[in-house]
Each structure stands twice: as structure tokens, then as C-alpha cells.
N, C-alpha and C positions, 0 to 999 in steps of 0.2 A: 463365670462372669462375675467380676467384682468391680467395685468402685471405691474411691477413697472414702474413709469414714466421715469426713467432714466436707462440707461445701462452703469454703470461706466466703464471707460477705463483707464488703466495705462500702462506705458511702462518702462522697465528697461532691465538689461542684461539677464533677464530670459524671455524676449519676451513681447508680447502685451497680456494683459488680459482684457476680457470683461465679466462682471457679470450681471445677470438679475434674478429677482424674478418673478416666474410664478405661477399663481393661478391654478395649475393643479398637479396631482400626477406624480411621477417620471416615472411610466410605460408609460404614454402618451407622456411625453416629450422625453423619450428614443426613441419611435417609430418615432417621427418627425426627428430624426437623422439617423435612421437605416433602414427605409423603404422608397423606392423611391416615392411611391404614396403620402406620406406626406411631405417628404423632398423637393420635387419640388414645393410645394405650398408656401414655405417661403424663401428658399435659394436664395440669389442673391440681388444685389443692386436694388434700387427703379425703375430705368428705364431699367432694363434688366430682362429677364425671364430665368428660368432654363429649357432647352429643352432636355438635355441629363443627365441621371442619371443611373449609373450602380453601384450596391453595392453588393459585396460578403463579407458579414459581418462575418468574422472569422479571427483569427490570421493568417496572411500570405495572407489573401484575399485582393482583389484590389477594388478600387473605381475609377470612372471616372465621373466628373461633367462638363457639358457644359452650358455656359450662352450666351444669344444672346440679342443684342439691337434691338429696332424697325427697324433700318435701315440695319440690317443683320450682323453687326459686331459680331464676336464670340470670346469666351475666354474659355480655358479649363484647368483643373487641374486633376491630378491623384494622387494616393498614395496607400500605403500598410498598413493594420491594424497591429500594433505591439503588442498591449495589449488590452484585453477586460475583464472587470469585469461587468457582466450583470446588467443593471439598475443603475449602479453606475459611471462607468468611462470607457473611451476607449482612446487609443493613436493611431494616424495615421500620416504617412508622408503626406505632401501636396506639390506636384511637378508641376511646369508649364509644360503643355503638348499641343500636337495638338489634333485633333478630334479622332485620333486612339489611343491616350494614350502614344505616343512617347514623351520623354522628349525634351523640347526646352529651349533655353537660354532666359533670361529676355528681350533681345533685340527683340525677336520675337513679343512681345507685346508692344514694345516701352517703356519699363521700364528702369530706370537708370541702369548704368553698375554695381553699387554696390548692386543692389537689389538681394536678395537670390533667386535662382532657386528652392531650396528645403527648406521646413521648417517642423517642427513637431507641430502637433495640439493635445492638450490634452483637452478632454471634460469631465467635472465632474458634476454629478447631486447629490445634497444634499437635503435630505428630511427635511423640516422644519415644524413647528407647523401648524395645520389646513389643512394638505394635500397639502401644497404648495411645490414648488421645487426651490432651488437656483441653477441656471445654471451658470457655470464658464467655459469659453473657453480661453485657453492659447495657443498662437502661438509663438513657440520658433524659432528664426531666424530673425524675425522682431523686431527691437528695436525702431521703429518709430510709434507713435500713428496715423499718417496720413495714412501710407501704410497698416499696418496689417489688421485691421478689414474691410478695404475697399476691401479686396480680395474676399468678397462674403457673409460674415455672415450678415444676415438680422437682426442685433441686435442694430444698431446705428441710431440715428436721424440726425446726422450731415451730412453736405455735404463734400465730399472728392473726390479726384482724385484717382481712383483705380490704384494701382501699380505705381503712379507717373504720368504716361501718357498713357492713353488708347485711343489713336487717338482722343483726345479731348472730349471723352464721360464723362460728369459729372456724378458721381455716388452718388446717394442719397439713403442711406439705412435707414431702419426704424425698430424699435423694434416690430412693430405691426404684420408683416406677420407670425412669428412663433407662436404668440398668436392666430391668426386666424386659423392656421393649427391645433393647439391643440383643439380649439373650434369646428372645423369641426369633429375631432375625437370623441369628447364628444357628439355632436349632432347625429352623425352616430350611436354611441352606444345606445343612448336612443331611436332613431328611430327604430332600430332593436328590442330593448327590448319591445317596445310598438306596434310592428308590423305595424308601419306606412308605407305608400307607399314610396319606395325608390325614390331618385331623379333620373331624366333622364339625358341623355347626348345629347348635341346638338353640331353640327358642324357649325362654322361661316366661310363662304367663303368670303374673302375680294377682292373686285374688284377695279381696278384703280391704276395707278402709276403716281407719280410726284416726282421730286427731293425734298427730305426732307429739311425742314428749322428748325432752333432751336425751333421755336414756335410749329411746328408739332411734333418734337421729345418730347418736354415737355408734350404736350397733350397726346401723345401715352403712355408716361411713367406714367402719372396719371391714364389713363384708365387701363393699365395692373395692376397697384397697386390695383385699385378698385375691380378687378375680381380675385385677387391672390388666394383667398380662394375657388374659383369655378373652376379655370382652371385646366384641366387635361393634356393637351399638346398643343404645338404651333410649327408651322414650317412656313418658308417662301419659296417662289418659285423663281426660276430664269427663264432661257429660257425653251421653251417647243415646242411640236409638236402635231398637231391634225391629227389622222389617221381615215380616212373614206373610204367609197367605191369609192370615187372619187380620192383617193390617200392620200398623206401626205403633209402637209403644215406647215411651220414655224409659230409659234405664236408670234406676235409682243408684245413688252413691252410698253403698252400704257394704256389708260383709260378703255379699255375693258379687260385687262389682269386680271387673278386671281393671286394676289400677295402673298397671305398667307392664312393659315387657323388656327383656334384654336378650341379646344374642351372644352366646359364648362359643368358644372352641373347646372340644374335648375329643378323646379318642373313641369313646363309646357312650351308649345311653346309660350304662351303669356308672361311668365316671361322672357324667352330667348330673345324674341323680344324687350322687354324693355331694357334689357342689351345691345343688339346690337345698339339700338337707342342712347345710351350714348357714343358709340365709335366715335372717330374723323375720321371716314372712308373717303376715297378719293372719290370714285364714288358710291359704294353701298356695302351692305352686304347681302348675302343670308344665311338663317338659316334653317338647316335641323335637324330633330330629328333622332338620331342614334338608330338602333335596332340590336339585335344579329342575325347572319345568321346561 
């Protein structure tokens, strides 16, 4: 699975355009945009993960995307699908929102006053020789190369500030995540065709809290990027309570706290353990294999 080395970006009165050549058929690239399971593997800047995805893929249907940084800062957009030509093209609005999908002004995310609260996104897939796909994403409303692609598309290599100012979070996006998501689809297809044993799911429980530093944030960002093609979901915790026969007690926020969890795919507990060891954890990580109930 390969992609072009560069994702050319241009900006004019028609908006910001990002183009990329992917070594995969249009049917698979289409699924990475229209199915949450695959969309969440690649969408979002380098140091943020997509933890919310709702897609009602039909004309008039709605989507809601939520991204989260390692320190818990969140960013949401919603929109309505306006046009769909299967496997070829779709058009949707892209609107700044809160976690419930309610529209919010740019100032809600610390963005410049002249930043648009609503834009239009046009995604086009063109079949080229050899079973490859030319992906073009146009966002109308942004006329600035710095702001547009930084809204979330995992298509750029450059470092940029999402929306101008996202509370100081440097957003580094990469063309690689969408390629890895497509590769995962291909691998899954061949695994099912050859009746190989499917991968298993494992939960990582992260223990320990300390105030994040820029160095810790960078390390977490690199780790999340390294597991992007394996991660199924991720959430962070805040305060909590323990209920037992002795009663209820408040749980402190310290080195013994469970601060977050994420679910990944791996072939075995040994492989999941190796992935956990590469994490810049604070106190420890517990790894559990998940099973259907």
C-alpha cells in the first residue's frame, strides 16, 4: 500500500484543495470516508485522535466528528450531506459544533473572528490507471492554506495551527494515516478470503496522572500516530467514585488513578504487550483481551 509522497495544497477564491494519489481502488477509499470504523483510523491531526464519529450517509443525513488531544482538549464539527454520487463524489457542509452537534462560533475554539463557522467540503474520487485512486478534497469557505486542511484531514505532512489557535495545540497532520486505513481494509479482505484467524481486541487501561509537559504531549502524539491503524476507540476519564459493601468513596486524581483507556487490535496478548511497552505511560498500563458476552 503506497501513496504519493506529497499531498499538493492550493488556495484561491474557490477554497482550499488537497489532492493525493492512493494505490488502492476507489471502493476502498470511499469506505474510509463513509464508514466510521475506517474513518476514525485516519481522520484528525497527528497529535489528536478521533473519538466520536456518527455518519448517516444519505442526502440530508448528518455527520458528527469529535477529536481529542492527549491532554483531553476536544474539537467537534458537524454537517449535512448535500449530494452523493456513489464511489465518485459527495458534498457536505462542515460546521463548528459542540459535542451534541449544536453550532458554535469560531471563538468557541479560540479561532480568529474572521474564520468561517461553516464551510462546504467536496470529496472527489477519480479512478486512474493500475487500480489507483486520485483523491481530491476541496473546502469552500477557507481561502487560507494554513487554516483549511488543518481542520482535520489527515492528508498533509506540514505543521500548522488548527483553525489559527486551538489553545496552543500544535497540529501536525500526515498523509500516511488514510493509507494505513486502506491497507487495513485490504488486509482484512484477504484475511477473510483465506480464512485466517481474525485479529483480537485488547483494552489498555492507563494508570497515573501528572501535569502534561510539551515533551509528554509530543511523546503521546507520536505513540497515537504509531497505533492509528490498530486503534478502535479511545476515551479519557475525569473524576470517579468507588462503590463497595463498605460504602462509596471519591477516587483521587493521582498516580493510582485510571486516567484513560483505548482499545486496539492485535493478534495475541504478547503482541498487545509489546505495543503497550512502547507507550509513554505515566505509572503503568494494564492490558486485557476483550471477548464477546
